[in-house]
MARSEFI-963897 format. One line per field, with one value per residue: x, y, z of N, C-alpha, C, O in turn; residue number from 1. Coordinates in Angstrom, 1 decimal, padded with zeros to 4 digits. Example, Ala and Ser with C-alpha at 12.3 -4.5 7.8 and 13.67 -1.06 7.14 Angstrom:
BEGIN
n.X = (013.2, 012.8)
n.Y = (-005.7, -002.2)
n.Z = (007.8, 007.1)
ca.X = (012.3, 013.7)
ca.Y = (-004.5, -001.1)
ca.Z = (007.8, 007.1)
c.X = (013.2, 012.9)
c.Y = (-003.3, 000.0)
c.Z = (007.8, 007.9)
o.X = (014.2, 013.4)
o.Y = (-003.3, 001.1)
o.Z = (008.5, 008.0)
i = (1, 2)
END
This chain:
BEGIN
n.X = (-121.1, -122.6, -125.9, -128.1, -130.7, -134.2, -134.8, -132.3, -131.9, -133.9, -133.1, -130.6, -131.5, -132.7, -130.6, -128.7, -130.1, -130.6, -128.0, -127.6, -129.1, -131.9, -134.8, -136.6, -139.6, -142.2, -141.6, -140.1, -142.0, -144.0, -142.5, -141.7, -139.1, -137.8, -138.5, -141.1, -143.4, -144.5, -142.9, -142.2, -144.7, -145.6, -143.6, -144.2, -146.8, -146.2, -144.5, -146.1, -147.8, -149.3, -148.9, -146.5, -144.7, -144.9, -143.9, -141.2, -140.1, -140.5, -138.9, -136.4, -136.0, -136.1, -133.8, -131.9, -131.2, -130.1, -131.4, -131.8, -133.7, -135.9, -136.6, -134.4, -132.7, -134.3, -134.4, -131.8, -131.4, -133.8, -134.9, -136.7, -139.2, -142.5, -142.7, -143.9, -143.6, -140.8, -140.3, -141.6, -140.0, -137.5, -138.2, -138.8, -136.3, -134.8, -135.9, -135.4, -132.6, -132.2, -133.2, -131.3, -129.0, -129.5, -129.3, -126.6, -125.2, -125.8, -124.7, -122.0, -121.7, -121.8)
n.Y = (-121.7, -118.6, -117.6, -115.3, -114.7, -115.8, -117.1, -118.0, -119.8, -121.7, -122.7, -123.8, -125.8, -127.6, -128.2, -129.4, -131.6, -133.0, -133.8, -135.9, -137.8, -137.4, -136.1, -133.4, -133.2, -132.2, -129.9, -128.5, -128.1, -126.5, -124.2, -123.4, -123.9, -122.0, -119.7, -118.7, -116.0, -115.1, -116.0, -116.0, -116.2, -118.7, -120.3, -119.9, -121.0, -123.6, -124.4, -124.3, -126.4, -129.3, -131.7, -131.4, -131.5, -134.2, -135.3, -134.5, -136.0, -138.6, -138.6, -138.1, -140.5, -142.3, -141.5, -141.7, -139.4, -137.6, -135.6, -132.0, -129.2, -126.5, -125.2, -125.3, -123.3, -121.1, -121.0, -120.2, -117.7, -116.2, -114.4, -112.2, -113.2, -113.8, -113.8, -116.0, -118.0, -118.2, -119.0, -121.5, -122.8, -122.8, -124.6, -126.9, -127.4, -128.0, -130.5, -131.9, -132.0, -133.6, -136.0, -136.4, -136.6, -139.1, -140.9, -140.4, -141.1, -143.8, -144.8, -144.5, -146.4, -148.8)
n.Z = (234.0, 234.0, 234.8, 233.6, 232.9, 232.9, 230.5, 229.7, 231.7, 231.3, 228.8, 229.6, 231.4, 229.6, 228.0, 229.8, 230.7, 228.4, 227.9, 229.7, 228.6, 229.0, 227.9, 228.4, 227.5, 227.9, 229.4, 227.5, 225.5, 226.9, 227.5, 225.1, 224.3, 225.7, 224.5, 224.8, 224.9, 227.2, 229.3, 232.1, 233.3, 232.2, 233.4, 236.1, 236.3, 235.5, 237.5, 239.8, 239.4, 240.6, 239.3, 238.0, 240.2, 240.9, 238.7, 238.8, 240.9, 239.9, 237.6, 238.8, 240.2, 238.1, 236.6, 238.4, 240.0, 238.3, 236.4, 236.0, 237.2, 236.6, 238.9, 240.5, 239.4, 239.7, 242.5, 243.0, 241.5, 241.3, 239.4, 239.4, 239.9, 241.3, 244.9, 246.1, 244.2, 244.1, 246.8, 246.7, 244.7, 246.1, 248.2, 246.8, 245.6, 247.9, 248.5, 246.1, 246.3, 248.5, 247.5, 245.5, 247.1, 248.3, 246.1, 245.3, 247.6, 247.7, 245.4, 245.9, 247.8, 246.5)
ca.X = (-121.9, -123.4, -127.2, -128.6, -132.1, -135.0, -134.7, -131.0, -132.0, -134.7, -132.2, -129.6, -132.2, -132.9, -129.3, -128.0, -130.9, -130.3, -126.7, -127.7, -130.1, -133.3, -135.4, -137.8, -140.5, -143.3, -141.0, -139.7, -143.2, -144.6, -141.7, -141.3, -137.6, -137.3, -138.9, -142.4, -143.4, -144.9, -142.1, -142.3, -146.1, -145.5, -142.8, -144.9, -147.8, -145.6, -143.9, -147.1, -148.6, -149.0, -148.5, -145.1, -143.9, -144.9, -143.0, -139.8, -139.6, -140.5, -137.7, -135.2, -135.9, -135.8, -132.5, -131.0, -130.8, -129.4, -132.0, -131.9, -135.0, -135.9, -136.7, -133.0, -132.2, -135.1, -133.9, -130.5, -131.4, -135.1, -135.4, -137.8, -140.5, -143.2, -142.1, -144.5, -142.9, -139.4, -140.4, -141.9, -138.8, -136.5, -138.6, -138.6, -134.9, -134.3, -136.4, -134.6, -131.2, -132.3, -133.2, -130.0, -128.0, -129.7, -128.7, -125.2, -124.7, -126.0, -123.7, -120.7, -121.6, -121.8)
ca.Y = (-120.8, -117.7, -117.5, -114.0, -114.5, -117.0, -117.7, -118.7, -120.9, -122.7, -123.4, -124.6, -127.0, -128.4, -128.7, -130.3, -132.8, -133.8, -134.3, -137.2, -138.6, -137.1, -135.0, -132.9, -132.9, -131.3, -128.6, -127.9, -127.6, -125.5, -123.0, -123.2, -123.9, -120.8, -118.6, -118.3, -114.6, -114.8, -117.1, -116.0, -116.7, -120.1, -121.0, -119.9, -122.0, -124.9, -124.7, -124.5, -127.5, -130.5, -132.8, -131.1, -132.0, -135.6, -135.7, -134.3, -137.2, -139.7, -138.6, -138.3, -141.9, -143.0, -141.2, -141.7, -138.1, -136.7, -134.4, -130.8, -128.6, -125.0, -124.8, -125.0, -122.0, -120.0, -120.9, -119.4, -116.4, -115.7, -113.8, -111.3, -113.9, -113.5, -114.4, -117.3, -118.8, -118.4, -119.9, -122.9, -123.3, -123.1, -125.8, -128.1, -127.6, -128.8, -131.9, -132.5, -132.2, -134.7, -137.2, -136.6, -137.1, -140.5, -141.6, -140.2, -141.9, -145.2, -145.1, -144.6, -147.7, -150.0)
ca.Z = (233.2, 234.7, 234.2, 233.9, 232.6, 232.9, 229.2, 229.7, 232.7, 230.6, 227.8, 230.3, 231.9, 228.5, 227.5, 230.7, 230.8, 227.2, 228.0, 230.4, 227.8, 229.4, 227.1, 229.2, 226.4, 228.4, 229.7, 226.2, 224.8, 227.6, 227.5, 223.7, 224.3, 226.3, 223.6, 225.1, 225.1, 228.6, 229.9, 233.5, 233.6, 231.9, 234.4, 237.4, 236.2, 235.5, 238.9, 240.8, 239.0, 241.4, 238.4, 237.8, 241.3, 240.8, 237.6, 239.2, 241.7, 239.0, 236.8, 239.7, 240.4, 236.8, 236.1, 239.6, 240.5, 237.3, 235.8, 236.8, 237.1, 236.6, 240.3, 241.1, 238.9, 240.3, 243.9, 243.0, 240.9, 241.5, 238.1, 239.7, 239.9, 242.6, 246.1, 246.4, 243.2, 244.6, 248.0, 246.2, 244.1, 247.2, 248.9, 245.9, 245.5, 249.0, 248.3, 245.0, 246.7, 249.4, 246.7, 244.9, 248.1, 248.4, 244.9, 245.3, 248.7, 247.4, 244.3, 246.6, 248.6, 245.6)
c.X = (-122.7, -124.8, -127.7, -130.1, -132.9, -134.9, -133.4, -131.2, -132.8, -133.8, -131.2, -130.3, -132.3, -131.6, -128.6, -128.8, -130.7, -128.9, -126.6, -128.8, -131.5, -133.8, -136.6, -138.9, -141.6, -142.8, -140.7, -140.9, -143.9, -143.8, -141.3, -139.8, -137.1, -137.8, -140.3, -142.4, -143.7, -144.1, -142.2, -143.7, -146.1, -144.8, -143.5, -146.0, -147.3, -145.1, -145.0, -148.0, -148.3, -148.5, -147.0, -144.2, -143.8, -143.9, -141.5, -139.3, -139.6, -139.2, -136.4, -135.0, -135.4, -134.3, -131.5, -130.4, -130.2, -130.1, -131.9, -133.2, -134.9, -136.0, -135.4, -132.4, -133.0, -134.7, -132.7, -130.6, -132.7, -135.7, -136.6, -139.1, -141.2, -142.6, -142.6, -143.9, -141.5, -139.4, -140.6, -140.6, -137.7, -136.9, -138.4, -137.1, -134.3, -134.7, -135.6, -133.2, -131.2, -132.4, -131.9, -128.9, -128.2, -129.1, -127.1, -124.6, -124.8, -125.0, -122.3, -120.6, -121.6, -120.4)
c.Y = (-119.9, -117.5, -116.1, -113.8, -115.9, -117.8, -118.6, -120.0, -122.0, -123.4, -124.2, -125.9, -128.0, -129.0, -129.7, -131.6, -133.7, -134.4, -135.7, -138.1, -138.5, -135.9, -134.5, -132.4, -131.9, -129.9, -127.8, -127.3, -126.5, -124.1, -122.6, -123.0, -122.6, -119.5, -118.1, -116.8, -114.3, -115.9, -117.1, -116.5, -118.2, -120.8, -121.0, -120.9, -123.4, -125.3, -125.0, -125.7, -128.7, -131.7, -132.6, -131.7, -133.5, -136.1, -135.5, -135.5, -138.5, -139.7, -138.6, -139.7, -142.6, -142.8, -141.1, -140.4, -137.1, -135.5, -133.2, -130.1, -127.1, -124.5, -124.5, -123.7, -120.9, -119.9, -120.1, -118.0, -115.6, -115.0, -112.9, -111.9, -113.6, -114.3, -115.8, -118.4, -119.2, -119.3, -121.3, -123.5, -123.6, -124.4, -127.0, -128.4, -128.4, -130.2, -132.6, -132.9, -133.4, -136.0, -137.5, -137.1, -138.6, -141.3, -141.5, -141.1, -143.4, -145.7, -145.3, -145.9, -148.9, -150.4)
c.Z = (234.1, 234.0, 234.6, 233.7, 232.7, 231.6, 229.2, 230.6, 232.0, 229.6, 228.5, 230.9, 230.8, 228.1, 228.5, 230.8, 229.5, 227.2, 228.8, 229.8, 228.4, 228.7, 227.8, 228.2, 226.9, 228.7, 228.5, 225.5, 225.5, 227.5, 226.1, 223.6, 224.9, 225.6, 223.9, 225.5, 226.5, 229.5, 231.4, 234.0, 233.3, 233.0, 235.7, 237.4, 236.3, 236.9, 239.9, 240.5, 239.9, 240.5, 238.1, 238.9, 241.3, 239.8, 238.0, 239.9, 240.9, 238.2, 237.6, 240.0, 239.2, 236.4, 237.3, 240.0, 239.5, 236.7, 236.7, 236.4, 237.2, 238.0, 240.9, 240.6, 239.6, 241.8, 244.0, 242.6, 241.0, 240.2, 238.3, 239.6, 241.3, 243.8, 246.4, 245.4, 243.7, 245.8, 247.6, 245.6, 245.1, 247.9, 248.1, 245.7, 246.7, 248.9, 247.2, 245.5, 247.7, 248.6, 246.0, 245.8, 248.3, 247.3, 245.0, 246.4, 248.4, 246.3, 244.9, 247.3, 247.8, 245.3)
o.X = (-123.5, -124.8, -127.7, -130.7, -132.3, -134.9, -133.4, -130.6, -132.5, -133.9, -130.8, -129.6, -132.0, -131.5, -128.2, -128.2, -130.6, -128.7, -125.7, -129.3, -132.3, -133.2, -137.6, -139.1, -141.8, -143.4, -140.9, -140.9, -144.2, -144.4, -140.7, -139.3, -136.0, -137.4, -140.8, -141.6, -143.2, -144.8, -142.3, -143.8, -146.7, -145.2, -143.5, -146.2, -147.8, -145.3, -144.8, -148.9, -147.1, -147.7, -146.2, -143.2, -142.8, -143.1, -140.7, -138.2, -138.8, -138.6, -135.4, -133.8, -134.5, -133.6, -130.4, -129.2, -129.9, -129.5, -131.8, -133.8, -134.0, -135.6, -135.2, -131.8, -132.4, -134.6, -132.4, -130.0, -132.7, -137.0, -137.4, -140.1, -140.5, -142.1, -141.9, -143.7, -141.1, -138.5, -140.0, -140.3, -137.0, -136.0, -137.9, -136.7, -133.5, -133.9, -135.3, -132.7, -130.2, -131.7, -131.4, -128.1, -127.2, -128.4, -126.5, -123.6, -123.8, -124.6, -121.6, -119.5, -121.3, -120.2)
o.Y = (-120.4, -117.3, -115.8, -112.9, -116.9, -119.0, -119.7, -121.0, -123.2, -124.7, -125.3, -127.0, -129.2, -130.3, -130.8, -132.7, -134.9, -135.5, -136.5, -138.9, -139.5, -134.8, -135.3, -131.1, -130.9, -128.9, -126.6, -126.2, -125.5, -123.1, -121.5, -122.1, -122.2, -118.4, -117.2, -116.3, -113.3, -116.5, -118.2, -117.2, -118.9, -121.9, -122.0, -121.6, -124.3, -126.5, -125.8, -126.1, -129.1, -132.5, -133.6, -132.3, -134.0, -137.0, -136.4, -136.0, -139.3, -140.8, -139.2, -140.2, -143.4, -143.7, -140.5, -140.3, -136.0, -134.5, -133.3, -130.4, -126.6, -123.4, -123.6, -123.0, -119.8, -118.7, -119.3, -117.1, -114.4, -115.1, -112.8, -111.2, -113.2, -115.4, -116.7, -119.5, -120.3, -120.2, -122.2, -124.7, -124.7, -125.3, -128.0, -129.6, -129.2, -131.1, -133.8, -133.9, -134.2, -137.0, -138.6, -138.0, -139.4, -142.3, -142.5, -141.8, -144.1, -146.8, -146.2, -146.5, -150.0, -151.4)
o.Z = (234.9, 232.8, 235.8, 234.3, 232.7, 231.7, 228.7, 230.3, 232.2, 229.5, 227.9, 230.9, 230.9, 227.9, 228.0, 231.0, 229.6, 226.6, 228.7, 230.5, 228.3, 228.8, 227.7, 228.1, 226.2, 228.4, 228.4, 225.0, 224.9, 227.4, 225.9, 222.9, 224.5, 226.0, 223.2, 226.2, 227.1, 230.3, 232.0, 235.0, 234.2, 233.5, 236.4, 238.4, 236.9, 237.3, 240.8, 241.3, 240.0, 241.0, 238.0, 238.7, 241.6, 240.0, 237.6, 239.6, 241.1, 238.1, 237.2, 240.0, 239.2, 235.9, 237.2, 240.3, 239.9, 236.5, 237.9, 235.4, 237.8, 238.3, 241.7, 241.4, 239.9, 242.3, 245.0, 243.2, 240.8, 240.0, 237.4, 239.3, 242.2, 243.6, 246.8, 245.8, 243.6, 245.9, 248.2, 245.8, 244.9, 248.1, 248.6, 245.6, 246.5, 249.2, 247.4, 245.2, 247.7, 248.9, 245.9, 245.4, 248.4, 247.6, 244.7, 246.2, 248.7, 246.3, 244.5, 247.5, 248.3, 244.6)
i = (1, 2, 3, 4, 5, 6, 7, 8, 9, 10, 11, 12, 13, 14, 15, 16, 17, 18, 19, 20, 21, 22, 23, 24, 25, 26, 27, 28, 29, 30, 31, 32, 33, 34, 35, 36, 37, 38, 39, 40, 41, 42, 43, 44, 45, 46, 47, 48, 49, 50, 51, 52, 53, 54, 55, 56, 57, 58, 59, 60, 61, 62, 63, 64, 65, 66, 67, 68, 69, 70, 71, 72, 73, 74, 75, 76, 77, 78, 79, 80, 81, 82, 83, 84, 85, 86, 87, 88, 89, 90, 91, 92, 93, 94, 95, 96, 97, 98, 99, 100, 101, 102, 103, 104, 105, 106, 107, 108, 109, 110)
END
């Protein structure tokens, strides 16, 4: 699926996470399921939250690398967000991928 807008990315994050039995409740509420009028501001605030970063790694561990995060779509498409937001998304995506690799590698060894 090609993602063209931030709204589409938000909806895709929700959809893919629900498909692996993870419902990102806080993300859904903050973004109003992608319908927030100031979605780019909401996402920027959400992404820069230190609490959000802690949650990412908590859920990666709980679901063994399966959840996807808005940072990954921002890293790919940027959606005309401010440069500092895109840079943070890229850095977090690198960290997310490292954790995913750990779980993928350990599943293969089992």
